[in-house]
ZAPAKE-929155 format. One record per residue (C-alpha): residue in one letter; x, y, z. Coordinates in steps of 0.1 Angstrom, whole numbers, padded with zeros to 4 digits, always signed. Each point is the difference from the previous one (the first is absolute). Example, Ala and Ser with C-alpha at 12.3 -4.5 7.8 and 13.67 -1.06 7.14 Angstrom:
2
A+0123-0045+0078/S+0014+0034-0007/
//
This chain:
517
M-0124+0221+0140/P-0007+0030-0023/R+0018-0003-0033/G+0010+0025-0026/R-0003-0006-0037/R+0020-0030-0011/G+0010+0018-0032/S+0017+0028+0018/R+0017-0025+0023/V+0017-0017-0030/S+0008+0032-0018/A+0017+0014+0031/L+0021-0031+0004/E+0010+0000-0037/G+0008+0037-0001/G-0030+0010-0020/R-0020+0032+0004/E-0032-0003+0019/E-0033+0009-0016/E-0024+0024+0016/A-0026-0018+0021/P-0037+0005-0008/P-0013+0020+0029/A-0030-0023+0008/A+0017-0033-0004/D+0036+0001+0011/A+0002+0027+0026/V+0003-0014+0036/P-0004+0030+0024/S+0018-0004+0032/V-0032+0007+0019/L-0013-0034-0009/W+0030-0017+0016/A-0007+0016+0034/S-0038-0004-0002/G+0000-0037+0006/Q-0011-0009-0036/Q+0032-0019-0004/P+0003-0021+0032/E+0027-0022-0013/A+0023+0030-0007/A-0010+0018+0031/A+0010-0029+0022/E+0033-0004-0018/Q+0030+0011+0020/I+0023+0027-0015/L+0036-0010+0005/L+0019+0029-0015/R-0008+0033-0018/G+0025+0022-0018/I+0008+0020-0031/F+0017-0015-0031/E+0004+0010-0036/I-0017-0025-0023/G+0004+0006-0037/R+0002+0038-0001/D-0025+0007+0028/S+0006+0005+0037/C-0024-0024+0017/D-0015-0006+0034/V+0008-0037+0005/V-0018-0022+0025/L+0012-0036+0009/S-0027-0021+0016/E-0002-0037+0009/R-0013-0010-0034/A+0009+0027-0025/L+0023+0029-0010/K-0021+0030-0010/W+0011+0034-0014/Q-0016+0032-0010/P+0015+0030-0017/I+0004+0030+0022/Q-0022+0028-0015/P+0005+0037+0006/E-0024+0017+0023/R-0031+0013-0018/P-0026+0026+0011/T-0027-0012+0023/G-0029-0014-0018/D+0018-0011-0031/S-0019-0032-0010/K+0027-0012-0023/C+0024-0005+0028/D-0014-0034+0011/F-0001-0013-0036/L+0037+0006-0006/R+0011-0019+0031/K+0000-0035-0015/E+0015-0027+0021/E+0020-0030-0014/F+0011-0031+0018/I+0020-0032-0001/E-0011-0030+0020/L+0029-0013+0021/K-0006-0036-0012/D+0011+0011-0034/I+0034+0013+0012/F+0027-0027+0001/S+0032+0020+0009/V+0014+0033+0010/K+0034+0017-0001/L+0015+0034+0006/K+0005+0020-0032/R+0035+0015-0003/R+0020+0018-0026/Y+0037-0010-0003/S+0029+0019-0015/V+0036-0009-0006/R+0013+0024+0026/Q-0022-0012+0028/Q+0016-0026+0022/N-0031-0005+0022/C-0034-0016-0008/G-0011+0028-0023/T-0024+0029+0002/L-0034-0010+0014/L-0029+0009-0024/G-0029-0019+0017/I-0017-0034+0001/T-0008-0024-0029/L-0029-0024+0003/F-0001-0031-0023/I-0036-0008-0010/C-0018-0028-0018/L-0027+0012-0025/R-0026-0022-0017/K-0002+0006-0037/E-0021-0014-0028/Q-0004-0037-0007/N+0011-0012+0035/K+0034+0017-0005/L+0018+0015+0030/K+0025+0028-0003/D+0025+0014+0025/S+0002+0038+0005/T+0015+0025+0023/L-0012+0030+0020/D+0025+0026+0011/L-0007+0020+0032/I+0025+0029-0002/N+0012+0017+0032/F+0036+0011+0008/S-0004-0004+0038/E+0020-0029+0013/D-0020-0002+0033/H-0033+0003-0018/C+0008-0027-0026/D+0016-0023+0026/T-0032+0000+0021/W-0021-0008-0030/F+0024-0026-0013/R+0001-0019+0033/Q-0038+0001+0002/F-0003-0015-0035/Q+0026-0027+0009/K-0021-0009+0031/I-0033-0002-0020/L+0014-0019-0030/A+0023-0022+0022/V+0028+0004-0025/T+0028+0004+0026/E+0015-0034-0006/Y-0002-0002-0037/E+0001+0036-0012/G+0010+0000-0036/H-0002-0037-0006/A-0035+0002-0015/L+0013+0027-0023/S+0030-0020-0011/L-0022-0030-0008/L-0023+0023-0021/K+0030+0015-0018/E+0014-0035-0006/C-0032-0013-0015/E-0005+0031-0022/L+0035-0005-0015/Q-0005-0038-0003/G+0033-0004+0018/F-0009-0031+0020/D+0032-0011+0018/G-0015-0020+0029/R+0011+0024+0027/H-0014-0006+0035/L-0020+0029+0015/K-0010+0005+0036/L-0037+0005-0008/L-0004-0024-0030/I+0023-0029-0010/A+0004-0007-0037/V+0009-0036-0004/H+0017-0014-0031/C+0004-0038+0003/H+0009-0026-0026/S-0023-0027+0015/V-0029-0005+0023/Q+0023-0019+0024/E+0022+0031+0004/L-0029+0023+0008/F-0015-0027+0022/T+0031+0003+0021/A+0002+0038-0002/T-0035+0005+0014/Q+0010-0014+0033/T+0017+0033+0010/L-0024+0025-0017/K-0022+0020+0024/T-0015+0027-0022/S-0011-0005-0036/V+0013-0017-0032/V+0000+0018-0034/C+0005-0021-0031/I+0010+0017-0032/G-0008-0021-0030/G-0027-0018-0020/D-0028-0024+0009/G+0023-0030+0003/F+0023+0016+0025/A-0029+0016+0019/S-0017-0034+0003/E+0032-0016+0012/V+0005+0027+0027/A-0036-0004+0012/H+0004-0038+0000/A+0032+0003+0021/L-0017+0024+0025/L-0029-0023+0005/L+0022-0031+0002/R+0021+0017+0027/A-0032+0008+0019/Q-0011-0037+0000/K+0035-0010+0012/N+0000+0025+0028/A-0035-0012+0011/G+0011-0036-0001/V-0024-0009-0028/E+0009-0032-0020/T+0009+0013-0035/D-0005-0033-0018/L-0038+0005+0002/I-0013+0035+0009/L-0037-0001+0006/T-0004+0032+0021/P+0030+0023-0006/I+0011+0027+0023/Q+0000+0036-0012/A+0033+0015-0010/Q+0015+0023+0028/L+0017+0024-0024/P-0018+0022-0025/L+0012-0001-0036/G+0005+0028-0024/V+0001-0007-0037/I+0017+0025-0024/P-0006-0009-0036/A+0032-0006-0020/G-0006-0031-0020/S-0014-0010-0034/T-0033-0009+0016/N-0013+0020+0030/V-0035-0015+0006/L+0003+0000+0038/A+0012+0036+0002/H-0026+0011-0025/S-0028-0017+0020/L+0013+0015+0032/H+0004+0036-0012/G-0023+0002-0029/I+0029+0010-0022/P+0035-0014-0006/H+0017+0032+0011/V+0033-0001+0019/V-0004+0033+0019/T-0036-0009+0009/A+0011-0033+0014/T+0028+0016+0019/L-0023+0027+0015/H-0025-0026+0012/I+0029-0017+0019/I+0013+0033+0014/M-0035+0011+0011/G-0007-0034+0016/H-0031-0008-0020/I-0004-0036+0010/Q-0028-0024-0010/P-0005-0037+0006/V+0000-0023-0031/D-0014-0035-0006/V+0026-0027-0008/C-0005-0035-0015/T+0017-0032+0010/F+0008-0026-0026/S+0004-0036+0010/T+0000-0034-0017/T-0005-0036+0014/G+0001+0013+0036/K+0032+0020-0006/F+0004+0038+0001/I+0014+0016-0032/R+0000+0038+0006/F-0019+0032+0008/G-0012+0021-0029/F-0026+0025-0012/S-0011-0014-0034/A+0005-0031-0022/M-0007-0011-0035/F-0002-0036-0013/G-0003-0009-0037/F+0008+0027-0025/G+0015+0023+0027/G+0023-0027+0013/R+0010-0013-0035/A+0009+0035-0012/L+0022+0007+0030/A+0017-0034-0003/L+0008+0008-0036/A+0012+0035+0009/E+0025-0014+0025/K+0018-0018-0028/Y+0009+0034-0016/R+0016+0018+0029/W+0025+0016-0024/M-0028+0021-0014/S-0013+0032+0017/P-0029-0007+0024/N-0026+0016-0022/Q+0013-0017-0032/R+0001-0035+0014/M-0035+0003+0015/D-0015+0013-0032/F+0018-0028-0019/A-0012-0026+0024/I-0036+0012-0001/I-0001+0000-0038/K+0016-0035-0002/T-0023-0014+0027/L-0030+0014-0019/A+0013-0017-0032/K+0000-0033+0018/L-0030+0006+0022/K-0014-0032+0016/P-0022-0005+0031/E+0008-0018+0032/D-0023-0029+0011/C-0006+0005+0037/E-0024+0000+0028/I-0006+0031+0021/A-0017+0000+0034/F-0006+0033+0018/L-0016+0012+0033/P-0022+0031-0007/F+0008+0031+0021/N-0023+0006+0029/S-0003+0038+0002/S-0021-0001+0032/Q+0028-0015+0020/D+0022+0024+0019/L+0036+0002-0012/E+0014-0005+0035/E-0022-0030+0005/R+0013-0015-0033/S+0036+0007+0008/T-0003-0018+0034/E-0020-0029-0014/G+0028-0007-0026/S-0008-0030-0021/R-0027-0016+0022/K-0026+0010-0025/S+0017-0021-0026/D-0014-0031+0016/C-0035+0010-0010/N-0001-0019-0032/D-0036+0009-0008/Q+0010+0036-0006/W+0026-0008-0026/Q-0009+0004-0037/M+0017-0018-0029/T+0005+0005-0037/Q+0021-0020-0025/G+0009+0001-0036/Q+0024+0015-0025/F+0013+0034+0013/L+0023+0024-0019/N+0008+0021+0031/V-0008+0000+0037/S+0008+0032+0020/I-0001+0002+0038/M+0005+0035+0014/A-0003+0016+0034/I+0008+0035-0012/P-0013+0020-0030/C+0032-0004-0020/L+0000+0034-0016/C+0026+0004-0028/S+0006+0020-0032/V-0018-0025-0022/A-0029-0004+0024/P-0009+0035+0015/R-0030-0015+0018/G+0021-0029+0012/L+0001-0037-0010/A-0025-0006+0029/P-0019+0033+0002/N-0027-0014+0023/T+0023-0007+0029/R+0018+0023+0025/L+0032+0000+0020/N-0015-0012+0033/N-0036-0011-0004/G+0009-0036+0010/S-0008-0016-0034/M+0016-0011-0032/A-0011+0003-0036/L-0002-0033-0019/I-0001+0006-0037/I-0004-0031-0022/T+0004+0002-0038/R-0014-0031-0016/N+0012-0014-0034/T-0009+0021-0030/S+0014+0011-0033/R+0033+0020-0001/S-0017+0030-0015/E-0026+0002+0028/F+0027-0005+0027/I+0020+0029-0015/K-0031+0022+0001/H-0003-0008+0036/L+0036+0010+0007/K-0004+0032-0020/R-0030+0009+0020/Y+0022+0005+0031/T+0016+0031-0015/S-0034+0019-0001/V-0026+0008+0026/K-0024-0025-0015/N-0010-0031+0019/Q+0027-0025-0009/F-0020-0028+0014/N-0030+0004-0022/F+0007-0032-0020/P-0019-0033+0002/F+0032-0019+0006/V+0012+0022+0030/E-0012-0007+0035/T+0007+0021+0031/Y-0005-0009+0036/T+0008+0016+0034/V+0016-0027+0021/A+0019-0007+0032/E+0018-0032-0011/V+0008-0017-0033/K+0013-0034-0009/V+0014-0005-0035/H+0005-0037-0009/P+0015-0005-0036/R-0011-0033-0016/S+0019+0001-0033/N+0035-0015-0002/S+0005+0012-0036/S+0002+0037+0009/R+0026-0002+0027/H+0029+0023-0001/N+0036-0006-0010/P+0024+0029-0001/E+0023-0018-0024/E-0026-0002-0027/E-0027+0021-0015/D-0023-0026-0015/G-0016-0032+0010/P-0001-0019+0033/Y+0032-0003+0021/E+0015-0005+0034/T+0024+0020+0020/T+0028-0012+0022/S-0024+0004+0030/G-0028-0018-0017/K-0031+0012-0019/S-0012+0034+0009/F-0024+0028-0009/P+0012+0037-0003/W-0016+0025+0024/N+0005+0038-0002/I-0001+0012+0036/D+0007+0037+0003/G+0021-0001-0031/D+0022-0029+0013/L-0001-0034-0018/M-0009-0029+0023/E-0002-0036-0013/V-0025-0022+0018/A-0007-0036-0008/S-0033-0004+0018/E-0030+0018+0014/V+0005+0036+0013/H-0021+0012+0029/V-0003+0038+0003/R-0014+0017+0031/V-0004+0038+0007/H+0009+0013+0034/P-0015+0034+0008/R+0023+0029+0008/L+0031-0021+0005/I+0026+0027-0008/N+0002+0037+0003/L+0011+0019-0031/Y+0006+0037-0005/G-0027+0015-0023/G-0029+0023-0005/R-0036-0005+0010/I-0015-0029-0018/E-0032+0014-0015/E+0019+0031-0014/M+0024-0022-0018/I-0024-0021-0022/P-0008+0018-0033/K-0036+0005-0007/
//
């Protein structure tokens, strides 16, 4: 399809003045359209054609199956004037970037009816810099009731907004104002629950989508509940999930927490309006999910986990809930660094087979786990073990905590930090904030894996929430702290982590565009 200049497209939508097009580069004479040099446009069916005022110009507007195009109406010029073609620039909007439409009216106090018709307003999604999306409007001004009604009905038919007209706009406005009240919408359902069990019950009746508004902990709980409900509906035994069923409902994540790693990884930026527009526009992509189990018992679904330093810091932060989220996490990290000590454990992992098709891997489930000759093992003193199925982008790690993985490539990043001095470990942590290779240390090992087993061997480093120093036991017995998607999980034995390709659909942008270079 022939396209005009992208710069003039944006300037027109934002009310800016257009720049004069260079004759050789930007002029698109109408002769080329009819000559067969643009077969895609020539075959495209024209649905409507009319005259509207756009900006301050009267324009010839054409609505086709894929785009809305307009061109200022120029006064007639003498025959043979070569400048005539150059001035007739055409601009366009692709219909896939329009998310709603409404009639534009002017209301006054004296009017008792629906107001004076001014035209039609289109609501558009624009892509800005740094993966940011922005909503904009385009007004098509025409005072004719019949003319506008014909166009309005055609837009409704194309955009399929008859059933939920205005609800996408209300959600966008709600998110821009940060006024999250948990209202239910016909198109999208924002769910605020106090527990996974509550959402687990609520998802029985949902038939559209779920939008969670919060941080990583809440987003992970919602994803866990959706996947758990899918297993229950499919009759899968939830005590030991080897080959989980994909969640039926897509999930939207709007960042509103102290940490927004999942939303940042999905959208490339922790921006409320961008996340909302991805949901409204229906940008869906499948995402890999991990299952965590121990001694033959399923624990939960998740996207990332940390054992050792990451788990200890979170366990300490949970004791200071009276602090603000950022303060207690900073305090916990500093105090954990001051009492830095390694975990004695054994790690077994199954290397990722990139040649194996994702669908084949998802149907095979855990049968490959029986091939013991493929497993590799390492043991020793480890300061931190990170297992991540998503890049985990965040403000302190612009490239991500696991920059070499993607959202749905069917693998996990296993990052092992062996015992070293405190100063060297701090250098490693600081390296995350830059674009340098944070893994370029002799004590850091990285692997691309499909499964991981972490077996702690040291009893002296087990966790007790009642104390901060020395060995101890909890009421439920000895345990080790795990940081799973920002939630504290205490596990007393070996943890087995498997990645399952494309297990849940999340609203977000295209993957390769979202990873910073």
